[in-house]
C-alpha positions as CSV (number, residue, x, y, z in Angstrom):
1,X,0.0,0.1,-0.1
2,X,0.9,3.7,-0.2
3,X,2.0,3.7,3.5
4,X,4.4,0.7,3.1
5,X,4.7,-2.9,3.8
6,X,4.8,-5.4,6.7
7,X,8.4,-6.6,7.6
8,X,9.1,-10.4,7.6
9,X,10.7,-12.0,10.6
10,X,13.8,-12.9,8.8
11,X,14.3,-9.2,7.8
12,X,14.0,-8.3,11.5
13,X,16.3,-10.9,12.4
14,X,19.0,-9.8,9.7
15,X,19.0,-6.4,11.4
16,X,19.3,-7.8,14.9
17,X,22.1,-10.1,13.7
18,X,24.0,-7.4,12.2
19,X,23.9,-5.4,15.4
20,X,24.7,-8.4,17.5
21,X,27.6,-9.8,15.5
22,X,29.2,-7.4,13.2
23,X,28.3,-3.7,14.2
24,X,31.2,-1.8,12.8
25,X,32.3,1.2,10.6
26,X,33.4,0.5,6.9
27,X,36.9,-0.3,6.2
28,X,38.4,-1.2,9.4
29,X,41.1,-3.9,9.6
30,X,39.3,-6.0,12.2
31,X,37.0,-8.9,12.2
32,X,33.6,-7.3,12.6
33,X,34.4,-4.5,10.0
34,X,35.6,-7.1,7.5
35,X,32.4,-9.1,8.0
36,X,30.3,-5.9,7.8
37,X,31.8,-4.7,4.5
38,X,31.4,-8.4,3.0
39,X,27.6,-8.1,4.1
40,X,27.5,-4.6,2.3
41,X,29.0,-6.0,-0.8
42,X,26.4,-8.5,-1.0
43,X,23.7,-6.0,-0.4
44,X,24.9,-4.1,-3.5
45,X,24.8,-7.1,-5.5
46,X,21.2,-8.0,-4.3
47,X,20.2,-4.3,-5.2
48,X,21.6,-4.7,-8.6
49,X,19.5,-7.8,-9.0
50,X,16.5,-6.3,-7.9
51,X,16.7,-3.2,-10.3
52,X,18.2,-5.4,-13.3
53,X,21.6,-3.9,-13.3
54,X,24.8,-5.6,-14.0
55,X,27.2,-3.5,-12.1
56,X,26.5,-3.6,-8.3
57,X,28.7,-0.5,-7.8
58,X,26.2,1.4,-9.6
59,X,23.7,0.8,-6.7
60,X,24.1,2.8,-3.5
61,X,22.1,3.3,-0.3
62,X,20.8,6.4,1.6
63,X,18.4,7.5,4.2
64,X,15.3,7.3,1.9
65,X,14.2,8.2,-1.6
66,X,13.7,11.9,-1.0
67,X,17.3,12.4,0.5
68,X,18.9,10.6,-2.3
69,X,16.9,12.6,-5.0
70,X,17.7,15.9,-3.3
71,X,21.4,14.8,-3.4
72,X,21.4,13.9,-6.9
73,X,19.3,16.8,-8.1
74,X,22.0,19.3,-6.6
75,X,24.7,17.4,-8.4
76,X,22.9,17.4,-11.8
77,X,21.9,21.0,-11.5
78,X,25.5,21.9,-11.5
79,X,25.6,20.7,-15.2
80,X,22.7,22.9,-16.2
81,X,22.7,26.5,-17.6
82,X,20.3,29.3,-18.2
83,X,18.2,28.4,-21.0
84,X,18.1,24.8,-20.3
85,X,14.8,23.0,-19.4
86,X,13.6,20.2,-17.3
87,X,10.3,18.2,-17.5
88,X,8.3,16.9,-14.4
89,X,5.0,15.2,-14.1
90,X,1.8,16.3,-12.4
91,X,1.1,12.7,-11.5
92,X,4.1,12.2,-9.5
93,X,4.7,12.0,-5.8
94,X,6.2,15.3,-4.4
95,X,9.6,13.7,-3.7
96,X,10.1,13.5,-7.5
97,X,8.6,16.9,-8.0
98,X,9.9,19.5,-5.6
99,X,13.7,18.4,-5.6
100,X,13.9,19.2,-9.3
101,X,11.8,22.4,-9.0
102,X,14.1,23.8,-6.3
103,X,17.2,22.5,-8.5
104,X,15.7,24.3,-11.5
105,X,15.2,27.5,-9.5
106,X,18.7,27.6,-8.0
107,X,20.2,27.0,-11.6
108,X,18.0,29.4,-13.5
109,X,16.4,26.7,-15.5
110,X,12.8,26.5,-16.8
111,X,10.7,23.8,-15.7
112,X,7.8,22.3,-17.9
113,X,5.2,20.0,-17.0
114,X,3.4,16.9,-18.2
115,X,-0.2,16.9,-17.6
116,X,-2.8,14.2,-16.6
117,X,-5.5,12.9,-18.8
118,X,-9.1,12.2,-17.3
119,X,-8.1,8.6,-16.7
120,X,-5.1,9.7,-14.5
121,X,-2.7,8.6,-17.3
122,X,0.2,10.8,-18.3
123,X,-0.2,12.9,-21.5
124,X,2.5,11.7,-23.6
125,X,1.6,13.7,-26.4
126,X,2.1,16.9,-24.3
127,X,5.5,15.5,-23.4
128,X,6.3,15.2,-27.0
129,X,5.5,18.8,-27.6
130,X,7.5,19.8,-24.4
131,X,10.7,18.1,-25.4
132,X,13.4,20.0,-27.2
133,X,16.9,20.3,-27.6
134,X,17.1,22.4,-24.5
135,X,15.7,19.6,-22.3
136,X,18.2,18.4,-19.8
137,X,15.9,16.0,-17.6
138,X,12.7,14.1,-17.6
139,X,11.8,13.0,-14.2
140,X,8.7,10.7,-13.9
141,X,7.5,7.9,-11.7
142,X,7.0,4.3,-12.8
143,X,3.6,4.0,-10.9
144,X,1.5,6.4,-9.3
145,X,1.0,6.0,-5.3
146,X,-2.3,7.8,-5.5
147,X,-4.1,6.1,-8.4
148,X,-2.0,3.1,-9.5
149,X,-1.1,4.1,-13.1
150,X,1.9,2.4,-14.6
151,X,3.7,4.8,-16.8
152,X,5.2,3.7,-20.2
153,X,8.6,4.6,-18.9
154,X,10.5,2.9,-21.8
155,X,8.7,5.1,-24.2
156,X,9.4,8.1,-22.2
157,X,13.1,7.3,-21.9
158,X,13.2,6.9,-25.7
159,X,11.5,10.1,-26.4
160,X,13.9,12.1,-23.8
161,X,17.0,10.4,-25.2
162,X,16.2,11.4,-28.8
163,X,16.7,15.0,-27.7
164,X,19.6,14.3,-25.3
165,X,17.9,14.6,-22.2
166,X,18.6,12.4,-19.1
167,X,15.7,10.4,-17.5
168,X,15.3,10.0,-13.8
169,X,12.5,7.4,-12.5
170,X,11.0,7.1,-9.3
171,X,10.1,3.4,-8.7
172,X,9.1,3.7,-4.9
173,X,5.5,2.7,-5.5
174,X,6.3,0.2,-8.5
175,X,8.8,-1.9,-6.6
176,X,6.3,-4.1,-4.6
177,X,4.0,-4.4,-7.5
178,X,6.2,-5.3,-10.7
179,X,9.7,-6.2,-11.6
180,X,12.1,-3.3,-12.1
181,X,14.3,-3.3,-15.1
182,X,16.7,-0.6,-15.7
183,X,18.1,-2.2,-18.6
184,X,15.1,-2.7,-20.6
185,X,13.6,0.8,-19.8
186,X,17.1,2.3,-20.8
187,X,16.8,5.0,-18.0
188,X,19.6,7.0,-16.6
189,X,18.7,7.0,-13.0
190,X,16.2,5.1,-10.8
191,X,15.4,5.3,-7.2
192,X,13.2,3.1,-4.9
193,X,12.7,2.5,-1.1
194,X,13.0,-0.8,0.8
195,X,10.1,-0.2,3.1
196,X,7.8,-0.7,0.1
197,X,9.0,-4.2,-0.5
198,X,9.1,-5.7,3.1
199,X,12.5,-4.0,4.1
200,X,13.4,-1.3,6.5
201,X,13.5,2.5,5.6
202,X,16.3,2.7,3.3
203,X,16.5,4.4,0.0
204,X,18.2,2.7,-3.1
205,X,19.5,4.3,-6.0
206,X,20.8,3.0,-9.4
207,X,22.7,5.4,-11.9
208,X,24.7,4.8,-15.0
209,X,28.3,4.3,-14.3
210,X,29.6,7.1,-16.7
211,X,27.2,9.7,-15.1
212,X,27.8,8.8,-11.5
213,X,31.6,8.9,-12.2
214,X,31.3,12.2,-14.1
215,X,28.9,14.2,-11.7
216,X,30.3,15.8,-8.7
217,X,28.9,14.4,-5.5
218,X,28.5,16.6,-2.5
219,X,30.6,14.8,0.1
220,X,33.5,15.2,2.7
221,X,37.0,15.3,1.7
222,X,37.9,11.9,3.2
223,X,35.2,10.1,1.4
224,X,36.2,7.9,-1.7
225,X,35.8,9.1,-5.1
226,X,35.2,5.4,-6.3
227,X,31.8,3.8,-6.8
228,X,29.6,3.3,-4.8
229,X,31.2,4.9,-1.9
230,X,31.2,8.4,-3.7
231,X,27.5,8.7,-3.3
232,X,27.0,7.1,0.3
233,X,27.9,10.1,2.2
234,X,28.7,9.6,6.0
235,X,28.2,6.5,8.0
236,X,25.5,4.5,6.6
237,X,22.5,2.8,8.2
238,X,24.6,-0.6,8.0
239,X,22.0,-2.5,9.9
240,X,19.2,-1.3,7.7
241,X,21.1,-2.3,4.5
242,X,21.6,-5.7,6.0
243,X,17.7,-5.7,6.1
244,X,17.4,-4.6,2.4
245,X,19.5,-7.7,1.5
246,X,17.4,-9.9,3.6
247,X,14.2,-8.6,1.9
248,X,15.4,-9.0,-1.5
249,X,16.4,-12.6,-0.6
250,X,13.0,-13.2,0.9
251,X,11.2,-12.3,-2.3
252,X,13.9,-14.3,-4.3
253,X,13.3,-17.5,-2.0
254,X,9.4,-16.9,-2.6
255,X,10.3,-17.0,-6.4
256,X,12.4,-20.3,-6.0
257,X,9.6,-21.8,-3.9
258,X,7.0,-21.0,-6.7
259,X,8.7,-23.0,-9.3
260,X,10.3,-25.6,-7.1
261,X,13.9,-24.5,-8.1
262,X,16.4,-23.7,-5.3
263,X,19.2,-23.0,-7.7
264,X,17.7,-20.1,-9.6
265,X,19.8,-17.0,-9.7
266,X,18.4,-14.2,-7.6
267,X,17.4,-12.1,-10.6
268,X,15.7,-15.2,-12.2
269,X,13.9,-15.9,-8.9
270,X,12.6,-12.3,-8.7
271,X,11.2,-12.5,-12.1
272,X,9.4,-15.4,-11.1
273,X,7.9,-14.2,-7.9
274,X,6.9,-10.7,-9.6
275,X,5.0,-12.6,-12.3
276,X,3.0,-14.3,-9.5
277,X,2.5,-11.1,-7.8
278,X,1.3,-9.3,-10.9
279,X,-1.1,-11.9,-11.8
280,X,-2.7,-12.1,-8.2
281,X,-2.9,-8.3,-7.8
282,X,-4.4,-8.1,-11.3
283,X,-7.2,-10.4,-10.3
284,X,-7.9,-8.6,-7.1
285,X,-7.8,-5.2,-8.7
286,X,-10.3,-6.4,-11.3
287,X,-12.5,-7.7,-8.6
288,X,-12.3,-4.4,-6.7
289,X,-13.2,-2.4,-9.8
290,X,-16.0,-4.7,-10.8
291,X,-17.4,-4.0,-7.1
292,X,-17.1,-0.4,-7.7
293,X,-18.8,-0.5,-11.0
294,X,-21.9,-1.9,-9.1
295,X,-22.0,0.7,-6.3
296,X,-22.9,4.1,-8.2
297,X,-22.4,6.0,-5.0
298,X,-18.5,5.4,-5.5
299,X,-16.3,6.8,-7.9
300,X,-12.9,5.1,-8.6
301,X,-10.1,7.4,-10.1
302,X,-7.7,6.1,-12.7
303,X,-7.9,3.3,-15.1
304,X,-11.2,1.7,-14.8
305,X,-11.7,-0.5,-17.8
306,X,-11.0,-3.9,-16.8
307,X,-9.2,-4.7,-20.2
308,X,-6.7,-2.0,-19.4
309,X,-5.8,-3.3,-16.0
310,X,-2.3,-4.3,-17.1
311,X,-1.5,-0.4,-17.2
312,X,-2.0,0.0,-13.6
313,X,-1.3,-1.7,-10.1
314,X,-3.9,-2.5,-7.5
315,X,-3.8,0.8,-5.7
316,X,-7.3,2.8,-5.8
317,X,-8.4,6.1,-4.8
318,X,-12.0,6.4,-4.3
319,X,-14.6,9.1,-3.6
320,X,-18.2,8.8,-2.4
321,X,-20.7,10.8,-4.0
322,X,-22.8,12.7,-1.5
C-alpha cells in the first residue's frame, strides 16, 4: 500500500544479527568490520539484481528516496545552464517533483510539466510537445502511489534520449508490484525504497556508471571518489542495509519456491515472484473495480476499464458521491 509494507521475521532477524555480530564502521582492519563490509558488498549485488543492473557498484544506499533525490538533483543542477529546461510530471509524488523544481530554481532553468488525462494517465503527446534540444532532464514515476497508473517509462526514456535529455525514474511505488528493469527501460537513474518491499526504511539508487563517475557528489574530503562509496555520504545505516539484503532474498526465495527450483539465480527468482504478484494483484484489482462498478455512490479514479488493468497496479483512490 502507499504507506509501506509489513516486515518479515527474517528481515527483522537480519537487522538484529548485524547489530549483535558485526556492528562496525566501514573499512576497518578488524573482524567485525571485515564481516560488515562483506555483507554490504552482497547488499549492493542484491540491489543490482533487484533493479536489473549488471554493475553492483552503480547501486547505492541512503536515508530514503527523498534524500537521495535531493542529493542527485543538486549534483545534476551543476551541469545545467540558463536557458536549459527540465520536465516533471503532475502525476508524481512530491519527492520526485519539488527536488527538481528547487534545483531548477537555483540553476535558473525552466520547468515544464506533463499533464494528466481524465483517466489519470500521463499525456504523452504533451511530453512530445515539451521536449526540445534544451531539455536536460525528464523525471517521472514508474507507478502512481495515488491512483495506480503504470507509466510507459521505456517510451518516455526513448523520447527523452532522442533530444539528449537524461531520465530519472521514481520506482518507489512500482517496486512491490512489478519487476524493475533499468536495462530494458534504458533510463539513466532510478530510485526506490525498501520499506515498500518488506524491508526497512532505506533508500536505494541506481545510476549509469559514466554519469555517477562524471557528476560531482556533495561529500566530505576523506570520502572515496570510487563507486559506490562516492555517493554514500557519511556513516551509513548498515543494519538497515542488512535488512534490505534480507528483504530482497526473501522475495527471491518466494520465487524459487514458486517454481520449485532452489538453484535459480536471484534475478531469475525475482522475475518468477513478480510474475505471480502481478497476476494475483490484477485479479484482486479487477474484482475491486467490478465491485465499484456496481456501486454508483462510489467513484474510482484512474484506469477503470478491466481490459486495461495491465496498465495499472492495484492501488485505488475512491470518492463517495454525496
